[in-house]
Residue, then its C-alpha position, 0 to 999 in steps of 0.5 A: m758173138s751173138p747178143p745175149p737175151p735179157g736177163p730173167k728178171a728183166a723178162e719177168a718184170a717186163d711180162p709175166g705172161p703172154a706177150p700182150g699188144l703194147w696198147r694193152n700195156r697200161d704202165f708203158n702207155l702212161l709212160w708214152t702218154g705223159q711223155c707225149l704231153s711232155d714233148l709237145g710242151g718241148a716242141m713249142v718251146e724249142l721254136a719259142l725260145p730263139l723266137l723270144v731271144l731274137q725278139r729281145t736282142g735282134s741277134p742270131a747269134q745270141a739266139g744261137f748261144v742260148g740254144t747251144a747253152g742248152l745243148v752243152t748243159t744236156l751233154a754235160c749231164r749225160l754221164p752223171a744222169g746215167v749214174l743216177a738212173d742206175r743208182l737211185d729209184r728211177r720213178r722218184l728221179m723223173i718225178a723230181c725232174d719234173v717238178l724241176r721243169l715245171a717250176g722253171y717254165a712257169l717262172l719263165g712264162w711269168a717273167v716273159a708276161a711281166g717283161t723281166a725276161t732278160l737273157p740271164v734269166i732265159l739262160a738260167v731256165v734253159v740250162t735248168g730245164a736241160a739238165a733235168t730233161a737229160v736226167f729224165s730222158t736217161a732214166e726213161h730210156a733205162c726203164v723201158r724193157n722193164l715195162v714191156h716184154p723182150g719181144r716188143l722191145t723193138t716196137a716200143v722203141a719205135r713207138n717212142e720215135a713215132r711219139s717224138y715226131g708226132v708231137s713235132l707236127a703240132g708242137p711247132p705251129l702250136g708254139g708259133l701260134l701262141f707266141g704270136l698271141g701272147r709271148a708267155l703262152p709257150f712257156l706256160g704250156n710247157a709247165l703245164s705238160h710237165l705237171l700232166s707228165l708227173l702224174a702219168v709216171s706217179l700212176i705206173r705200177r711196175p718197178l722201173q728197175e730190177a732189185r739193186p744190191s748195195a754198191g760202195e763204188a764211186g760215182r766216177v768208177c760207175a760211169t767209167q763201167g758204162l763207157r767201157f761196156l759201150l766202147g767195147h762193142p764194135f758195132l755200138r761204137t762205130l754207130l756212135v762215130i757216125a751219129a755225131p756229125l749226123n746229129m749235128a747237121f740235122t740240129g744245125m740245118i733245123f736252127a739255121m732254117t728256123l732263123a733264116l725264115r725269121r729274118a727273111g720276114v716269115p710269120p711265126y706260124l709259118v715258121g712253125l709250119a715248116g717244122t711240122v712239115f720236117a716232122v711229117g718225114g720222121l712220123l712216117g718213118a716211125l710208122a714204116a719203121p717195122v716193116l723197114q726193119r723186117r727188110l732191111r738190116l741195120p748196117v744197110l739202113i745207116r748207110l742209106l740214111c747217111w748217103a740219102t741225107a747228105a744228098l737231100m740236105a744239099v738240096g734243102a740248103l739251095l732252098a734255104g730261107t724259104v718254107l720249101a726247104a722243109v720238104p727235102l729235110a723231111a725226106a731226109v729223116f724218114l729213115g731215122p726213127t727205123a735206125n734209132a729203134a733198131l739201135f736202141a732196142h739192140q743196146a737195150a737187149v745187150t746191156p745188163d739192167h744195172l748198166q742201162g742208165r750208164v750205157v744209155g748216157g754214153v750213147l746219148l752223149a756221144a750222139g749229141s756231142a757235135a750237135a751241142l755246137a750247131p745252134a752257135l755254129a749256125g748263128v754265126l754262119l748266118d751272121r757272116f754269109g747268106p742262108v745258102p753258103a751257111t747251110l751248105v756246111f751241114p751236108v758236108l758234115v754228113t758225107a763224112a759220116a757216110l764215108t765212115a759207114t761206107l769204109g769203116k768195118g765196125l758195121r759189118s755185124p750188129a752182133a760183133 
């Protein structure tokens, strides 16, 4: 059956008049700009954290354990985050998350500067920040359709994809540079980014959700409702099965590449440059997303992404331990933003507003489930094997996803 259009309340709240361009949408641009800054801080810390743990412990496995702890926390919080995003005021929820992240990373920056940043302290901040990020990002995904006209929804999601990859161009090299200048600087910079994000969210005028009727159902039942909706849609259900190994492979390859470069004696700023090269592919893909969406149907995009990624990751594995390994990975991620934009726009269009948070939480949970294990797996493989055999595991995972995309029946029609 055809996907139903957004309800009249969502369309009315998104834009009561003619559909303006997104650049003239004040509230969407406030949210988008605030998250540009927040993502920049997160990109700096994503590079700096494994470098910090590696410097303190000398163990890639422990660096991988810290990364996995953050991802597992994010994973565990996805469904509760969806319930919170649907039952509480999304603006206040997002502000509270920014306050928590601001305090946590300011504390970690101070501890690093004072020389008291032990592994338990680092873990506590990473876990707290990951939980807050899970809630914030779920609420942000859920509120986008209330800020933009329904006809601009796909473009808005594509812009969010471009935002993520765009700040990744500056974040890794900036994080590596700041880490080289002073170990505490990337973490203090991340704290500042959350302060600016908090201010941006506070200035948004439009409601971030439709009016909520009073509900007495339990939180567990609410979360189950979202999962039932998601699993009852064949197309979305199949995409989740494909996304899990695909995301795990990308997360593991990037993490393994970072540690392999550092162990090979590559300076931190060059490690950051490798991350920037990877992000170029995503940014170019996000900029090309509107054109690609008009030319390629979503099922074709998914299959093309899977097979191209499997081949390009195999090339990247052969170059592991060198900065050049980022080049095939950048090419692999080119189609990712287009597929993500189409997927999340489709999900937002077919999901009622009162279920947005729970369905988004379910999508992010399934897509990131296997990725949570990737840093630990990459660290253990690098400890036992060389960089080439360790990284070859990940294109094998993508090949499994490609076979599912090619042989599975669920991708035949997005409207199924």
